[in-house]
C-alpha positions as a printed Julia matrix, in Angstrom:
185×3 Matrix{Float64}:
 61.79   63.53  31.44
 62.61   63.22  27.78
 61.21   65.95  25.48
 59.64   63.41  23.15
 56.96   62.37  25.68
 56.05   66.35  26.69
 53.25   66.0   24.0
 51.21   63.98  27.0
 51.38   66.61  29.74
 50.87   69.92  27.79
 47.3    69.55  26.36
 47.35   73.12  24.59
 49.01   74.03  21.25
 52.35   75.8   21.34
 54.02   77.14  18.84
 57.5    78.55  18.45
 58.36   82.21  17.25
 60.91   83.58  15.87
 63.08   86.46  17.08
 62.17   88.58  14.91
 58.86   88.04  15.75
 59.01   88.46  19.27
 61.06   91.86  18.9
 58.37   92.74  16.25
 55.6    92.07  18.71
 57.44   94.0   21.96
 57.34   97.51  19.87
 54.26   97.1   18.82
 52.92   97.1   22.59
 55.36   99.65  23.5
 53.75  101.85  20.82
 50.23  101.26  21.72
 50.46  101.79  25.17
 52.29  105.35  24.36
 49.34  106.31  22.45
 46.74  105.29  25.03
 44.96  108.73  26.12
 46.03  109.89  29.71
 42.9   111.22  30.86
 39.7   108.67  30.75
 36.36  109.62  30.0
 33.58  109.71  32.27
 29.84  109.73  31.46
 27.83  112.67  32.3
 25.98  111.6   35.77
 21.75  111.44  35.13
 19.86  113.82  37.31
 18.38  111.49  39.85
 16.03  114.33  41.36
 13.54  113.8   37.92
 13.16  110.21  39.08
 12.58  110.53  42.4
  9.62  113.5   41.63
  8.16  111.18  39.57
  8.19  108.39  42.38
  6.87  110.83  44.71
  4.11  111.66  42.28
  2.81  108.38  41.61
 -0.19  107.13  44.66
  1.53  104.69  47.33
  0.25  101.2   46.63
 -1.98  100.3   49.45
 -1.3    97.25  51.51
 -3.28   95.25  54.18
 -0.05   94.25  55.62
  1.93   96.16  58.27
  5.04   98.35  57.0
  7.61   95.97  58.53
  6.28   92.93  56.2
  6.04   94.95  53.29
  9.41   94.54  52.27
  9.86   90.81  53.44
  9.44   88.41  50.81
  9.44   84.42  51.17
 12.12   83.1   49.26
 11.34   80.9   46.35
 11.01   77.27  46.32
 14.45   75.77  45.15
 13.75   72.26  44.56
 16.29   70.28  45.72
 18.19   67.41  43.76
 20.48   64.66  45.27
 23.95   64.8   44.0
 25.57   61.37  44.41
 27.93   60.6   47.25
 31.47   62.13  46.36
 32.85   59.52  48.86
 33.61   56.05  47.95
 31.32   52.89  48.44
 33.14   50.08  50.83
 31.63   47.36  48.14
 29.5    47.48  45.16
 28.44   44.53  43.29
 27.95   44.81  39.57
 25.94   42.45  37.66
 23.3    42.1   34.75
 21.01   39.1   36.21
 17.45   39.47  35.91
 16.02   35.86  36.81
 15.17   36.32  40.62
 16.96   32.48  40.99
 20.33   33.83  40.22
 19.42   37.3   42.39
 18.73   35.0   45.38
 21.87   33.47  44.85
 23.64   36.99  44.82
 22.23   37.38  47.84
 23.66   34.32  49.34
 27.17   35.45  48.04
 26.79   38.71  49.92
 25.64   37.11  53.35
 28.02   34.44  53.44
 31.32   37.41  53.04
 29.23   39.11  56.12
 29.05   42.41  54.57
 26.54   44.87  56.65
 23.7    46.02  54.16
 25.03   49.52  54.66
 28.34   48.32  53.3
 27.65   47.48  49.73
 25.41   48.41  47.33
 23.99   45.92  43.9
 23.78   47.75  40.45
 22.06   45.37  38.17
 22.84   46.82  35.28
 26.66   45.99  34.7
 30.01   47.61  35.71
 29.22   51.52  35.97
 32.48   53.86  35.65
 30.83   56.44  37.26
 30.14   54.92  40.64
 33.26   55.3   43.35
 33.94   52.12  44.94
 36.92   51.0   47.31
 36.04   47.08  46.44
 33.92   45.67  43.58
 32.58   42.16  42.73
 31.72   42.67  39.25
 30.23   39.56  36.93
 30.85   39.38  33.78
 30.79   37.04  30.21
 34.67   38.06  29.44
 37.81   39.66  31.59
 41.2    39.53  31.69
 41.44   37.62  34.69
 38.78   35.84  36.88
 38.95   35.47  40.49
 42.16   37.71  40.88
 42.16   41.23  42.26
 42.45   43.9   39.75
 43.62   47.36  40.6
 41.25   50.36  39.26
 41.64   53.9   39.93
 43.18   53.75  43.36
 40.65   50.48  44.42
 40.37   47.15  43.11
 37.07   45.19  42.13
 37.07   40.99  41.45
 35.78   39.57  38.09
 33.48   36.42  38.31
 31.68   34.8   36.25
 27.78   35.22  35.16
 25.39   34.4   37.9
 24.04   31.9   35.18
 27.24   29.96  35.3
 27.83   30.23  38.62
 24.19   28.61  39.51
 25.02   25.64  37.08
 28.39   25.08  37.71
 29.75   24.07  41.19
 33.13   24.04  40.83
 32.91   27.97  39.49
 31.04   28.77  43.01
 34.24   27.41  44.83
 36.48   29.27  42.51
 34.43   32.36  43.37
 34.43   31.82  47.45
 37.78   30.72  47.57
 39.11   34.18  45.94
 36.11   36.46  47.74
 37.38   35.09  51.15
 40.9    36.36  50.5
 39.04   39.56  48.82
 36.79   40.95  51.38
 37.34   38.98  54.43
C-alpha cells in the first residue's frame, strides 16, 4: 500500500517529533524516575474496635422473621428489554405504502414467492439500514438499477418500483416477477 492512502486506515492524529525532542523526553523521564521516593507512605489504620463498641451498644432491631431469613433479600425487579435480533433476517421487505389494496398486492407477491412466514419480515417505513438481512425486496420510486440484485453489506437487495405503480402496470409486475424468480426461488 502506498503512503498516500494511509490516512484512510489511521483515524488518530499522528505527530512527527524531531530527534532532539525525543532525546529530551527520554532524559526527562529518567530524571523523574530518579526523583521518585523509594518508600511508600501508608495511611494509618483506623481503630475498628470503637466502631464495634458503638454497634454493640445499639439495641438490635426486633424482627418477626427467622434469623436465616434476616439476611435474605429479594433481588430488585430488573425490566427485560428485548434487544433486536443480531442474526440477519432471511428475507426483508421494505415499502412505504399505506393503501390496503397495495398491501394486499404485496402479500400476493410474497405468497407467490413461497417464502414461509417465519422467514420474512415486512417494514412499512421504507428502507432501514439498521435491519440486517440476507436478501431484501425494496419498493422505491428511484434506484440505480431496478430488478437487478445489488450487493449490500454482505447481503443483497432487489429494487422494485413502488406498489402504486405495480398495481397499475402489468408490465412492471411481470418484470418484478421475472427478477424475483431468479432472486428468491
